[in-house]
C-alpha positions in Angstrom: 220.0 -55.4 48.7 219.1 -53.1 51.5 219.7 -53.8 55.2 219.4 -51.8 58.4 222.8 -52.2 60.1 221.4 -51.7 63.6 218.1 -50.8 65.4 217.3 -47.2 64.4 220.5 -47.2 62.4 221.2 -46.3 58.7 219.9 -48.5 55.9 222.8 -49.5 53.7 223.2 -51.6 50.5 224.2 -55.2 51.4 227.3 -54.8 49.3 229.4 -51.6 50.0 231.7 -49.9 47.5 235.1 -49.1 49.0 236.7 -46.0 47.7 240.2 -46.3 49.0 241.7 -47.2 45.6 239.7 -44.7 43.5 242.3 -42.0 43.7 246.1 -41.6 44.2 246.4 -44.9 46.1 245.0 -46.9 43.2 243.3 -46.4 39.9 243.7 -42.6 40.0 240.3 -42.1 38.4 239.3 -38.8 36.8 236.2 -37.0 38.0 234.3 -38.2 35.0 235.4 -41.8 35.5 234.5 -41.6 39.2 231.0 -40.3 38.3 230.5 -43.1 35.8 231.6 -45.7 38.5 229.2 -44.2 41.0 226.3 -44.3 38.6 227.1 -47.9 37.6 227.3 -49.0 41.2 224.0 -47.4 42.0 222.3 -48.9 39.0 223.0 -52.4 40.4 221.9 -51.5 43.9 225.2 -50.6 45.5 224.3 -47.3 47.1 226.7 -47.2 50.1 230.2 -45.8 49.6 233.0 -46.1 52.1 235.6 -43.4 52.5 238.3 -42.2 55.0 239.7 -38.7 55.2 243.3 -40.0 54.6 242.5 -42.0 51.4 244.7 -40.8 48.6 246.8 -38.7 51.0 243.6 -36.7 51.9 242.5 -36.3 48.2 240.0 -39.1 47.4 237.1 -37.5 49.2 237.5 -34.5 47.0 237.6 -36.6 43.9 234.3 -38.2 44.9 232.7 -34.9 45.8 233.6 -33.5 42.4 231.9 -36.5 40.8 228.6 -36.2 42.7 228.5 -32.4 42.4 227.4 -32.7 38.8 224.3 -34.8 39.7 222.5 -33.8 42.9 220.2 -36.9 42.6 223.2 -39.1 43.3 223.7 -37.8 46.8 219.9 -38.1 47.6 220.0 -41.8 46.9 223.4 -42.8 48.3 224.8 -43.3 51.8 228.3 -41.9 52.6 230.6 -43.4 55.2 233.8 -41.8 56.2 236.4 -42.2 58.9 238.8 -40.0 60.8 241.4 -40.1 63.5 244.6 -41.2 61.7 247.2 -38.5 61.0 249.4 -39.2 58.0 252.8 -37.7 57.2 252.2 -36.2 53.8 252.8 -32.9 51.9 249.0 -32.4 52.1 249.3 -32.2 55.9 252.7 -30.5 56.6 251.9 -30.0 60.2 251.9 -33.8 60.9 255.4 -34.8 62.0 254.8 -38.5 62.7 252.0 -40.9 61.8 249.8 -41.0 64.8 246.2 -41.1 66.0 244.1 -38.1 67.2 240.6 -38.7 68.6 240.2 -35.4 70.4 236.9 -33.6 70.1 238.6 -30.7 68.3 240.3 -33.0 65.7 237.1 -35.0 65.1 235.1 -31.8 64.5 237.7 -30.3 62.2 238.0 -33.5 60.3 234.2 -33.7 59.7 234.0 -30.1 58.6 236.7 -30.8 56.0 235.1 -34.1 54.9 231.8 -32.2 54.3 233.6 -29.7 52.1 235.5 -32.5 50.3 232.5 -34.6 49.7 230.4 -31.6 48.8 227.6 -32.7 51.1 225.7 -31.2 54.0 225.8 -34.5 56.1 227.6 -37.8 56.5 225.4 -40.9 57.0 228.0 -42.7 59.2 231.2 -41.5 60.8 233.7 -44.0 62.1 236.8 -43.6 64.3 239.4 -45.1 62.0 241.6 -46.7 64.6 241.5 -46.9 68.4 244.1 -44.7 70.0 245.7 -45.6 73.3 245.1 -42.0 74.3 241.5 -41.8 73.2 239.2 -40.0 75.7 235.8 -41.5 75.4 234.2 -38.4 77.0 235.7 -36.2 74.2 234.7 -38.5 71.4 231.1 -38.7 72.8 231.0 -34.9 73.1 232.1 -34.5 69.5 229.7 -37.1 68.2 226.8 -35.5 70.2 227.6 -32.1 68.8 227.8 -33.3 65.2 224.5 -35.2 65.6 222.7 -32.2 67.1 224.0 -30.0 64.2 222.7 -32.6 61.6 226.2 -32.9 60.2 226.5 -36.7 61.0 223.5 -39.0 61.3 225.1 -42.1 62.8 228.4 -43.2 64.4 230.6 -46.2 64.7 234.2 -47.4 64.9 236.7 -49.3 62.8 239.3 -51.9 64.0 238.1 -51.7 67.6 238.5 -54.7 70.0 235.3 -55.8 71.8 236.4 -54.1 75.0 237.2 -50.8 73.2 233.8 -51.0 71.4 232.1 -51.6 74.8 233.9 -48.7 76.4 232.9 -46.1 73.8 229.4 -47.6 73.3 228.7 -47.0 77.0 228.9 -43.3 76.3 227.3 -43.0 72.9 225.4 -45.5 70.7 227.6 -47.1 68.0 226.1 -48.6 64.9 228.9 -50.8 63.5 232.5 -52.0 63.8 234.3 -52.0 60.5 236.9 -54.8 60.6 239.3 -56.7 58.4 238.0 -60.2 57.8 238.6 -62.9 55.2 239.7 -66.6 55.1 243.2 -65.3 55.6 242.2 -63.1 58.6 239.9 -65.2 60.8 240.5 -63.7 64.2 237.2 -61.8 64.4 235.4 -65.1 64.2 236.9 -66.3 67.4 238.1 -63.2 69.4 234.6 -62.0 70.4 234.3 -59.2 67.8 231.5 -60.8 65.8 229.9 -62.3 69.0 229.6 -58.7 70.3 228.0 -57.5 67.1 225.3 -60.1 67.4 224.8 -59.3 71.1 224.5 -55.6 70.4 222.4 -56.0 67.3 224.8 -54.2 65.0 226.1 -55.5 61.7 229.8 -55.3 61.1 231.3 -54.0 57.9 234.1 -56.1 56.5 237.1 -54.8 54.5 239.8 -56.8 52.7 237.3 -59.7 52.4 239.3 -61.0 49.4 242.6 -60.5 51.3 243.8 -57.8 49.0 243.7 -60.0 45.9 245.8 -62.8 47.5 243.5 -65.4 46.1 244.2 -64.3 42.5 248.0 -64.0 42.3 250.0 -66.2 39.9 252.2 -67.7 42.7 250.1 -68.0 45.9 251.5 -69.1 49.2 250.6 -72.6 50.4 247.8 -71.5 52.7 246.1 -69.7 49.8 246.6 -72.7 47.6 244.8 -74.9 50.1 241.9 -72.4 50.3 241.7 -72.0 46.5 241.6 -75.7 46.0 238.4 -75.9 48.0 237.0 -72.6 46.7 237.5 -73.7 43.1 235.7 -77.0 43.7 232.7 -75.0 45.1 232.8 -72.5 42.3 232.5 -75.4 39.8 229.6 -76.9 41.8 227.6 -73.7 42.0 228.8 -72.5 38.6 230.1 -69.2 39.9 233.4 -67.4 40.1 236.0 -67.8 42.8 235.4 -64.4 44.3 231.7 -65.2 44.6 232.4 -68.2 46.7 234.8 -66.2 48.9 232.2 -63.4 49.3 229.4 -66.0 50.0 231.7 -67.4 52.8 231.7 -63.9 54.4 228.0 -63.4 53.9 227.1 -66.7 55.6 228.0 -65.5 59.1 225.0 -64.8 61.2 226.3 -61.4 62.3 225.3 -60.1 58.8 228.7 -58.8 57.7 228.5 -56.1 55.0 231.4 -56.8 52.6 233.3 -53.7 51.3 234.4 -54.2 47.8 237.5 -52.2 47.0 237.7 -52.7 43.3 237.2 -49.9 40.8 236.0 -52.4 38.1 232.2 -52.5 37.9 232.3 -56.2 36.9 234.0 -57.1 40.1 231.4 -55.1 42.1 228.7 -56.8 40.1 230.2 -60.2 40.9 229.9 -59.4 44.6 226.3 -58.5 44.2 225.6 -61.8 42.4 227.3 -63.6 45.3 224.2 -62.8 47.3 222.4 -65.5 45.2 224.8 -68.3 46.3 224.5 -69.9 49.7 227.0 -72.5 50.5 226.3 -75.1 53.1 227.6 -75.2 56.7 229.9 -78.1 55.8 231.3 -76.2 52.8 231.9 -73.2 55.0 234.0 -75.4 57.3 235.8 -76.8 54.4 237.2 -73.3 53.6 237.8 -72.8 57.4 239.8 -76.0 57.6 241.8 -75.1 54.5 242.6 -71.8 56.1 243.8 -73.1 59.6 245.4 -76.2 58.1 243.7 -78.7 60.3 240.2 -79.9 61.2 238.3 -78.3 64.0 238.8 -79.7 67.5 
């Protein structure tokens, strides 16, 4: 269940718990419920938790921090990931007049200081720039990252939603440990646009979000593309005697870049199911059966 995401990088659980839906943007868990979910995740080997400062309109980190405050041993055995750089228009940030990006050194430093307070921790295991800004100054980002590392406030750095060239640009100034990307049978671009190729070349493991396409594979009236995929997935689920979501997660896990799926559910049985998917390895031909169903035609 443990994997080093890059050379000299952090060691994460193979399955990551995504916290975006824990607060106002989803289940609206209480502190007690969040603590129970954290403990349940860690009991099954899911020790890495993915955040962003904006989740829950800048409130979900605080919920999580309140949950781990009651048990210091939780923080000692977990890894915290958070992201910064997006400015939302919300009553919690009245100074923001328009949704925009800010990757200035000053903004990064202030964001981290706030995340440390919110999460009630002395350090963040991995900090990501949430979105690439057209105005990002790589010198400023590198300066901020270096200062945070020297201060011991952030141990490792990475990016999210960066193109290969954007990753290469920033990585030339400071070592990046991952690129967190959207990826699923409904979002296949990273397989062919060079994103995963670059991760393999650089020796960094990508983190994958929306790996189940936001629940698109489980709606009562799916679109035709989803129906094609589900037909194949259900055949494989029957063959391997597992659930649909486990085949879909196995499809992600099979890629040689070593993608770490981020599971956004607040239901422990769903997270447990993702962990169990590690035991199922579909064949290459079965992987291409899902690929073909997704693109609607056989490969060239």
